[in-house]
C-alpha positions, -999 to 999 in steps of 0.1 A, spaced: -876 130 -609 -852 155 -625 -822 136 -610 -836 104 -627 -836 122 -661 -801 135 -655 -789 100 -645 -805 85 -676 -786 109 -698 -754 100 -681 -760 62 -679 -757 65 -641 -777 56 -610 -792 79 -584 -778 75 -549 -802 82 -521 -781 90 -491 -782 122 -472 -808 138 -493 -835 114 -480 -833 134 -448 -819 127 -414 -852 115 -399 -868 117 -366 -869 148 -343 -833 158 -345 -818 138 -373 -788 116 -367 -769 113 -335 -785 82 -321 -821 80 -311 -847 94 -334 -865 113 -307 -898 93 -309 -907 61 -327 -939 76 -342 -921 105 -357 -895 82 -373 -923 59 -386 -939 89 -403 -905 98 -419 -901 63 -432 -937 63 -445 -930 95 -464 -898 80 -478 -916 49 -489 -943 71 -506 -916 90 -524 -901 57 -536 -935 46 -548 -938 77 -570 -902 76 -582 -897 39 -590 -920 38 -620 -901 68 -635 -868 51 -627 -880 19 -644 -892 38 -674 -857 55 -678 -838 23 -669 -822 40 -639 -814 24 -606 -822 42 -574 -795 31 -549 -803 36 -512 -772 42 -491 -774 31 -455 -757 59 -435 -743 59 -400 -760 71 -369 -743 105 -370 -758 112 -404 -792 95 -403 -817 82 -377 -830 55 -401 -818 30 -427 -783 27 -412 -777 -10 -418 -786 -35 -445 -808 -53 -420 -828 -21 -413 -833 -16 -450 -844 -52 -460 -881 -47 -452 -882 -16 -475 -865 -36 -503 -891 -64 -498 -919 -38 -500 -905 -26 -534 -893 -56 -555 -886 -33 -584 -855 -39 -605 -849 -2 -603 -843 -3 -565 -809 -13 -552 -784 -6 -525 -751 14 -524 -729 2 -496 -701 24 -483 -672 10 -463 -671 42 -442 -707 38 -430 -704 0 -427 -674 3 -405 -695 23 -380 -728 5 -381 -722 -31 -392 -706 -57 -370 -687 -73 -399 -685 -69 -437 -696 -103 -449 -730 -106 -434 -745 -74 -448 -728 -79 -482 -744 -114 -483 -778 -99 -475 -773 -71 -500 -757 -91 -528 -789 -97 -549 -797 -60 -550 -762 -44 -546 -760 -15 -571 -724 -4 -563 -699 0 -535 -682 32 -522 -649 30 -503 -631 53 -479 -611 46 -448 -626 50 -413 -617 87 -413 -630 93 -449 -594 93 -461 -580 72 -490 -582 34 -485 -553 22 -465 -546 54 -446 -566 46 -416 -579 18 -394 -603 0 -417 -594 -37 -426 -596 -36 -463 -584 -72 -467 -615 -83 -449 -636 -60 -470 -620 -72 -502 -625 -108 -491 -662 -102 -483 -668 -86 -517 -651 -116 -534 -671 -141 -512 -704 -127 -525 -691 -126 -561 -694 -88 -564 -680 -76 -598 -697 -42 -600 -685 -6 -596 -662 4 -568 -662 42 -563 -641 64 -540 -658 88 -516 -630 105 -497 -625 139 -481 -616 167 -504 -588 188 -489 -574 219 -505 -552 198 -528 -579 177 -544 -557 164 -573 -532 150 -547 -560 135 -527 -575 119 -558 -541 103 -567 -537 91 -531 -572 76 -531 -566 58 -564 -533 45 -552 -550 33 -519 -578 16 -539 -553 -2 -560 -532 -13 -530 -560 -24 -508 -587 -37 -530 -574 -44 -564 -539 -57 -559 -539 -94 -567 -576 -93 -577 -587 -105 -611 -590 -76 -636 
């Protein structure tokens, strides 16, 4: 609840990624180590959302769930996996945050999950396949950009890249990569 108050003061959303927990008996890394255990984890997460969503609505703050890859989470790794949860909570305060890095690992393409997420897409995070600046790795940002355009996404695009010792240089490289891969030729 404190994060919601902070986000309200900043005019921001609250992203629920890694701090939702890894899930299952052993976290990420593939199988959850028992379906029943994972179902309990999901039930606790849903119960937490049930408590937090009225507070988020009251403060006009979006809670954005970020699907994360199998190496970081045993649950809610794809848009399809998260859809039942979104249907359970039709709140205007619950949205998705999609990250090109995680999508590249877990989704089979960019367009299908973006189409499914579009009505509740809070914002998009970008990084290349190795968490480097866009355009420095293997990720096909032309396909990603085209998929965003196809669903009519006009919201925030944020960078989430590795922070090496020279963070200012990495920030400049990330911004240049973002401009080159996603914004060049796009309508401003």
